[in-house]
C-alpha positions, 0 to 999 in steps of 0.5 A: 786765851779766853775766848770772853777776852779774844776780841778786845784784845785783838781790837786794842792790838790792832789800835796799838799798832795803828796808833804806833803807824799814825804816831811816825811823822804827824803832818803838825807835831804839836797838833798831834800830841794835843789830839792824844791828851784825849787818848792817853786819858780814855783808853786807860779808862776803857781798859780799867771799865774792861777788867771791872765790867765787859762791854759787848762786842758790838761797843768794842768793835764800834769804839775801836772804829771810832778810836781808829778814825779819830788817831789818823785825824790826828795824824793829818789834823782833821783838817787836812786828812787827804781823803779827796787824794786818795779818792782821786788816785782810785777814780780820777775824780775827787770825791769833794767835786762829786758831791759839790762839797768846797771844803775838807769834812772828815772832821764833820764825819768823825764827829758825827761817827762820834755819836754814831760809834761811842754811843754802845759803850755808855748805853751799856756804863750807864745802864750799869751804873743807873739799873733803874733807867726805864722807858723813855729814861733809857733814851734820854740819858745817854742821848743827852750824855753824848751832847753833853760830851760833844759841847765840853769838847767843843769848849776844850777845843776853843780854850785850847786855841785861845792859850796856844793861838797862832798855827797850832791854834787854828790847826787844833780848832780846824773851823776851815773859816766856817764861824758855824763849825762848832755848831755844826760839830755838836748837831752831826754828834748828837745826831750820830747819838739819835742813829745809833739810839734807834738801832739798838732800840729797834734791834731790842738792845736798848730794852734788854740793856745789852748793846 
């Protein structure tokens, strides 16, 4: 196997195993199907892009990490990933009690991670598609791109909840009674993207046009 392809293919293989395991007896099968519509669209898109223009290992590892987090969330639904129970089985106390949290924050983590972990691959795609990006625009375009994606996802969640209603709509929306849930999700994705862009700029990845 060509060393150039080894890591991306290994990540794809591991993700496939993770996806299969999480597809076994999901907590809410109908919600699992909804959550995986985007996976069915996104993974083939990344494979197609790989064949045209390979991204960096940095971008693929970050993207792989996010996709695994999303896939785990789709198995339980974002609002019911039992991280508190896992932590309690290890330490004897709940993670939420240590931080004074009253709700499941896995969905907050994933939305933050969307900005944090998908920004590198979007930076590469945008820089290849828009080679004239210079200076401030090299920051602004990827940043607003993530913001627009986050907003679009919240609109998709809202439309799905309206369309399906009932328990399925609530499971997919996962607001846990927080009227500001969509706003928090968009803010956290934006902050995650900002953190990654600062890191990439300070490490020379952004200016060099390589993620």
